[in-house]
Every structure is written in structure tokens, then in C-alpha cells.
N, C-alpha and C positions, 0 to 999 in steps of 0.2 A: 382391462376395464371397459372394454367393447367401446361402444359411441358414447358413453357417458363422461362429461366432463371433468376431469382430475379437481379434486379438493386439495389445494395446495397452501401449506403453512410456510410463512416466508419469516426468515431470521436474519436480521441484519441492523447495522447501526449507522456508520457513518455516510458521506455524499456518495462513496463509491458503491454502497449497496442501495442508496436511494433511486440510483440510474435503473437498476435492475428491477426494482419493485415497479417502478414507474412503467418499464417496458412491458412487464408481464400484464398490468392493469390495462395498457393500450392495446394489448393483445388478445384481451378478453378472458384471460386466465381467472380461473374461480378461487380467489385468496381467502381462506375461510379464516385466517388469524394470522397476526403478526407478531413476532417475538423480537424487542429491541431492548438494550441496555436500560438501567434506570437513570432518570433525569440526574445531572450533576451541575454543581456549582462551578462556574468557570472564570477566567478571566479575573482582572484586579478586583471587580467589584463583587465577586462570587455570587454572580446571578444565575439563578436556576434555569438550565436551558434545556429544550427537548433534543433529541437527535435528528438528524433530517430524516429518517425513517419513521419516527414517530409523527413529526410534523405532515409526511405526505400522508401516512394512515389516517390521522385526524381529518386532513382535507377531503378525503375520500369515504370517510366514516367507517373504515374498518375496525374490525375487533383487534387490539392490540394489548399485549400482555408485556410487562417491564419486571420479571422476577427477580430478586436479590439473589438467589441461591439456585443452583441447578440440580443439588443433589438430595435435596430435604424431600421430595416427593411433590412440591407445590407446582413447579414447572410440568411435571408430569401428567398432573390433572389438569393443567391448562390446557396442556396439548391435547389430551384425549377430550377434551371439550368441543375441539374443532375438528375431530374426526377426519385426520388428512389421510390422503393418497400417499403423499409424499412432502418430504420438508426441502424447502430451498433455500440454502445457507450462504450468505455473501457478508463478509466481514463482520460478523455478529460480535466477536471478541469474547466469546465464552467457549469453553469446552463442554462439549455434549456428553453425558454419561452414556452408557450402553443402552439402558431402558428407553432413552429417547431415541437414539439411532434404530433400535429395533422395532420401535412403535408403528410407523406408517408401513402398509404393505409394499410401496416400490422403494423404500428405503430414503436416505437423504442425499441430496444433491448439492455438492459444494462448489462454488465458483471461485477459482484461485488465480491471482495475477503474475502467473509464469507458466512455462511450459514444462510441466512436470515429467520426471522427477526433480527436475532443477529448481533451484531455489524454493525448497520446503520451508515454511515458516511464517512469521508475521510481517515481514519487511522486503517481499521480493522485489518491489519496484525500485526502493533505493539502492539495494544491494546490485541488483542488475546494471546500473550506470555505474555505480562506484567500483565494482570488479570489471568493467571493462567488456561487459556484454554487447555485441552488435546486434542482437536479436532476442526477443522473448515474445510474450503473448499472454493469453489466457486459457485456462483448462478447466471443464467440469468433470468431476468425479464423484464416484459413490464413495460417501464417507465410511472410512474404517477407525478403529480404536488407535491406530498409531498416527500421528500427525501427518496429513496431506499425502497418506500412502494409499488411498483407495483407487480403485480400477478406474481409468479413465475413459470418459465418455465422448467428449468433443473437445478439441482445441483450436485455435485461430493464431496466428502468427503476425508480428509486426517488427519492422527493423526500428533500432535504436540510433538516431542521428547523433552526431557530435554537437549539436545545439541543445539536444533534449537534457532537460533536469526533471528531478522527480515528480514535480508539477505537471508538466506538460506530458511525460509518459503516463501518469496516474489518469489524466484525462482520457487520453487515447484508449487505455486499457479498461478504464470505467465504462466506457460507451462500446467498445468492443465486446467487453465481458456481457453487458446487457443483452446484445444480439444472440451472443453464444448460448446464454442460460435460456434464453426463450426457445431457441432452436432446439436445445437439448431436451426441454421438457414437452415440447410439441412431437419429438422423436420417441420420446419414452411412451407418450400417450397412443401413438401410431405402432409401437412395438418395433421399430425400426432402426434401433441402435443396439449394438453389441459392446458391452465394456470391455477394455483391453487392460490387462495387468500391467502395473508399472515395472519398469527395470530397475529394482531398487538398489543395485549394485551402482547405478549410476546417479544416486542422489546426492543432491549438495543442498546447503541449509542456509537460509537468510534469517538470521536471529533478529528478535525485536531490537530496535534502535531507542537508545536512551540520549538525554539531552547531552552527557559528557562523550558520547561517543562521535560527535561533533569535531572534536578537537585535531587540528592538521598537524601531521608529522612531516616536517619539511626535510627530513632525511631521506624521504621517498622520491621516487623517480617523478620528472615533471607530468607526464602524462597521467601517471597515478593519482598524482594530486588533483590535477584539473578535474578528473573523472569524480574524484571524492567531493569537490566542492559542488558539482553538478548533482551527485546524488543525495546531498545532504541538503539540498534546497527544495522547498523551503524550511524544512523542519529536521533536524534541529538547527539548521544552519551550520556551515564550516566557520571554525574560529581558531584564534590563536590566543596567547595570553592578553593580547593588548586589543583585537580587533574581530569583527565578524566579517567575514568575506562571501559576498553574494555572488560575484561573477568574475570570471579571470580568462585569461586566454594565453595559449602556448606561443612562444616566440621562438625564433631561430637561433637567439643568443646564448653563449655560454658564458660562464664565470669561474674563477678558481677561487672565489670567495667561499667562506664556510655556507652550509645550507642555513636557511633562514635570513640571510643578508639582504639588506634592502638596496638595491642600485637604482640608479636613474629615477629615484622618488618614488615609483609605483612598480617596480618589477622586484621579484623576489628570486634568490639563488635556491634550487632544488638540490635533492640529494646526488643525482647524476650530473650536476653541473650546469644543467640548463636552467633556463630563465622563464619564470612565468610572470604574465604582466597582469596586475590586477586592474580590475574595471569598476567594480562597484563594491564598496566597503560602508561599514557602519562601527564608528567607535563607542563607546561605552556611554550610555544613556544618549547617544545622538540618533541622528536619522539616516537612512541609506542614502548614499551619494555617490556620484563619481569619483572614483580612487583620485583622480588628478585634482579635483576640487577639494577633497580631503586632505591631500598633500600641501596644498597652499596654505591652508591654515594650521595644519600641525603635520609635523614629519611622520612618515609612516614607520612604525615599529611592529616587526614580527617576533622578536624575542625580547622577554622581559629584561631590561638592564636595570632595573632599581637595585 
């Protein structure tokens, strides 16, 4: 592309993507168009809301597009009107058909919240914690038809602490990812980056998380349950038949009681006989509160005894 500034089309929807778009704007990249998901009705009032990426696009006066479908030719014509040199994709939430991937001369660059080929898929942040990973990161790659399988461009790593939940890790990877994407585009502009094929035999997967996936299985070992609670926080939240559990901590205690038995008011026996202390809980229709306060007003039950 010589010394000419690249024309970039950005595709993204949530706050994770908004940070990357903001970084590209701050660094002076030429954003010729933005694609984000259509406005949706949310929450109890079903109020129509804009995505974080759309709100940022409107603030900067960027051209933005919200196609309902990606395969009927409409999105392709929108994209052609932007004449992009490349497309930067961050948590767009849509699968791009081949004709969109093939349009820009420099291809499509995707930012993914894991160290590929580990944790391909929709929920790498949550599953990294729930599965006990001690390290994760972000990767930029050239998009390919198969999910998260494209050649790697850049990556950055971060450790996962015992206190991290999905929210804290999300924010760290969001900010790290914005820097990594910006560095990737700069290196592509200069021609100083060499794509590296992924080791597909080492791929693992992080499937989409649904609300029902937050249910805790107390027959599992204590450490696994604690990581699961952290991984499901804040959404969908880890829960039992009677309670949502926001925070817990391992203890050194053991018990011969069956898994799911509550002892000492706020401690629960796990599948390996070790004891997990509940710190913050929320009853049906109630507010989030310290487990000790909840236990004073209503005894904590994990197993539905009705």
C-alpha cells in the first residue's frame, strides 16, 4: 500500500469491541465504515438500545451500517461502498460469508480473547477461568472460513489470578486487545508482519454460554466449583436450585457429609469432601448480599428439599 493510509472497515458490537475502535480512532486510523449489530430491545422495559460500537460511531460521525442479514447481498454492497483495504473484526457476533472475507485486498483481521489455538469460540474469557487456566491473552489473526482457525498475526499474554472473575479478566483483555489490534494494523501497513499457521491439533473450544449453563454441580471438586463461580460472574451467574452465588472462597475444611450439604451456616460440602465458604449470595427476587447476612434471615439451602 506504499505510504498511503489504509482504509479500515471496523466490525464489532459490545464494549469489548468499542475499546478497540476507540484505540484505532485515537491512533489516527482511517475508519471508512463501521458495521455493528442492529438495535435491540433490552431489559424489562424492552427499550431499544444502541450497541456501544454504534454509540461511539455516532459520537465521531462515522458511517455505520447495521445489516439484518449477511448473506443476501445487502451487507456486501454496504462493504463495497466503503472500499476497504482491510476489515478489523472484534466481537461482531456475526459469521462473515466468503464474499465479505475475500473483498478487502489485505483480508480480514480478527481480535480473539485467547491464545489461539486454545479456546476457539464464543466464550473464551469465561471458560479460561472456569477450566482453571493460569494464563490467557489475546490474538490477532487473519480470518478463515473455519471458526477462529486463521493464521496468527500477533498475540499478548496475561496471567489469571485466583481473584479474577470473568468481569475483571474481560476488562484486562479488552484493553490489551485494543493495543494489540492497533499494533497489528500498523505492522500490516509497514509490511513487517508474517502470518503463522495455527497448530490445529492443539485446538480447544469455548462454546457459547447460555443462562442454564450457570448451574453448579456440587458433586465436582471444590477448586473446580470455585473457578466455575468466578468464570460465570457476572453472567449468567452461578446458581443452585435456590440461590445465586456471586462469590465464594476455598477453605481448609473437610466433611463426610454428602455434596451440597450446608454446614456452619455458609459453608458447602463439595464432591471431594472439601468445604467451600459462600461469601456473597442472592435469593430469589432478592438483592446481592453477604452470605452471613442472608443466613441470619433465612437458612441457606443448596439442594431443593421441597
